[in-house]
NUKOLSE-681695 format. One record per residue (C-alpha): residue in one letter; x, y, z. Coordinates in steps of 0.001 Angstrom, whole numbers, plus 524288, in hexadecimal, padded with zeros to 5 digits. Example, Ala and Ser with C-alpha at 12.3 -4.5 7.8 and 13.67 -1.06 7.14 Angstrom:
// NUKOLSE-681695
A8300C7EE6C81E78;S835667FBDC81BE4;
This chain:
// NUKOLSE-681695
Q7A99EECA6F929EB;Y7A71FEBB9692CA5;R79C1DEBC43922AE;D7A548EC12B917FF;E7AFC9EB6C591B1D;A7A537EAC9591A8B;F7A120EB26390D9D;D7AEEAEB27090848;N7B07AEA43690D4C;F7A417E9F14905E1;A7A75BEA6CC8F9B4;E7B35BE9E618F8F7;I7AA77E92618F699;S7A0F1E98018ED4B;V79AFCEA42C8E7E3;V79302EAB498F2E0;H78743EB4A78F316;Q787A8EBF7F8FC87;G77DA2EC5CA90469;G77C9DECDA2910BB;P787D1ED64391632;C7926FECBD59137E;W79BCFED1779096F;G7A59CEC64A909DC;L7AF4AEC2898FE6A;K7B902ECCFD901E0;K7C244EC6338F89A;D7B938EC24D8EBDA;R7AC47EC7F08EB89;S7AA53EC1228DDE3;K7A5D9EB5008E490;V79995EBD2C8E8D3;V78FD8EBAE58DD9D;K7841CEC1608E2EE;M78112ECAD28EDC8;I7743DEC72F8F494;K76BECECF938FD14;M7685AECA6C90A20;G75C8CECCC09110C;K75B9AED50591DFD;R758D0ECE1792B32;E74A56ED0619289A;G74ACAECA5791AA2;S74FD5EBCD791ECC;N74746EB5AE91513;E74E68EBE1B90B31;N75B40EB79A90F40;R7552FEAA5B90FCB;N75068EABAF901BB;L75E8BEB0328FE7E;Y7652BEA4C890589;H75BC0E9B5A8FEE2;Q76403E9DE58F220;Y77142E98978F897;R776D6E8B8F8FD2A;F77D37E92C9908F4;A77A22E9F7191092;L7854FEA5C391863;V77D60EAA9D9245A;M78673EAF8E92EA4;E781A8EB64593B0D;N785A7EC3B793E5E;S78D11EBFCB94AEE;N79000EB2BC950DC;A788ABEB40395DDF;D783E6EA9A2966A3;G775CAEA6EC9632D;Y774BEEB12B957F0;I76E61EA9D494BAE;S76737EB1FE94318;E75E51EAE7C937B4;K7698BEAD0692D9D;I76BB5E9E8192ED9;L75CABE9BB992E84;N75B81EA3CC92231;A765B3E9B7D91BBD;F75F0EE8EF591FC4;L75166E936091BFB;A756A1E979190E73;G75D0FE895290CB4;S76ABEE8DEF90CAE;I7755DE87EC9157D;P77925E930291F34;I7873FE962D920DD;W7855AE9C1B92E5B;F78E51EA32F937B2;G78A04EA6C194610;T7888DEA08F95346;T78B29E91FA95459;D77DE3E91F795C7C;I778D6E8F2594E63;F77BFFE80A594F1E;A771E7E7F2895A24;I766CDE83FE950FD;F76AE8E8036943C8;N770FFE730793E3F;P77F3FE752A93BA5;D77E25E6C3193015;A77400E75679296F;F77CA5E8181928A9;I78AB3E85FB927A4;Y790A5E8C34933D3;Y79A17E95C992FAF;D7A46AE97F293ACB;I7AB0EEA57E937C9;N7B7CBEA13A93F5F;N7B836E942F937C6;P7B086E962492B54;Q7B739E8ACD92387;P7AD80E7FB292790;A7A27BE87F592214;I7A960E8B09915DD;D7AD00E7D4891421;R79F0DE7896915E8;V79968E81E190CB0;A7A3E3E7E3A901CB;Y7A0C9E6FB99042E;L7914AE71D6902E5;E7936AE7A208F6BD;Q79A9EE6E648F07B;N79151E648F8F5FF;R783DDE66B08F347;T77F0DE5A3C8F9DE;A784CEE5F6B90694;Y77F1EE6C71904FA;R771A6E65E39027D;S773E5E5D8D90E6A;M776F0E69BC9179C;L76B98E71409120B;S762F9E663A915DE;K767CFE65B6923F2;P75DB2E68F792E90;I75F95E787193317;L75DCCE778E9416D;A767C1E715594A09;D75CFCE695A951A9;G750F0E699994A0A;E743B4E6C309518D;R74BC7E6EA895DFD;S753A1E79BB95722;L7470EE7F7A9518A;E740F2E7E8495FB9;Q74C5FE847E96662;W750F7E8EAD95CC9;F744E5E92AD95433;S738B1E904B95B72;F73405E9E7095E5F;S7266AE9B8D9581C;D71DD7E910795DAE;D71CD2E8A8095034;I72B7AE881B95047;G73154E7E2495982;N72456E802F960F5;G72972E8DA796599;I7334DE884896F4C;L73DA3E920F96DF6;K73370E9D4896F2A;R72E7FE979397BF7;R73BC2E9649980AB;I73F51EA41897E51;R7316BEA83698426;S7355CEA05599096;M74246EA61C991BF;L73BE9EB387990ED;G7323BEAFCC99AD9;Y725D1EAF89991E7;E7243BEA102993AC;S726ABE974099FA7;R734A4E95FE9A35C;M7316FE881C9A550;Y72EC8E8693996FE;H73B1FE8BEA993B9;H74235E830499D21;G73B0FE773299840;L73F0DE7A9498A74;L74C98E7B5F98D61;N74CABE6F5A994E8;T7459BE66EC98A91;R74C37E6C7297EB1;S75A65E6C84982F7;
């Protein structure tokens, strides 16, 4: 239901294209000019290619649970769209809040106003689009995305392996103490 309400809110600003299970526009479906087919979970590249056609991508999580952040926001970023995202506020520890629009379902007006402003001010839109995606650059990369040795030196991978007992606990504690 929150997706439908968000969809309706943004349709008040401009014509919208619809994809996924969101039906929205309970009042006036004439504002939907195109129904688009979204890729399945395993077809994330398909969604990235689709988002590339749009200035904004409404990417809302299925739930607002602590620590739950799916691939949705990354797909929008990788496509070059500004994500309009709903989910846990843990997102702000990972992604730069100046690079996306947080949609608070309990207080959606700030997000609606921001999109309306960016639609009218292309300089501000381009500025937002050029912001760094990660909240804390290399440190964010190491902390949240380094499952591979060639990304952030594999720090997250080793931290998880350490917590599971596969690597020295001293390594894990050393990482926590030096990176905090």
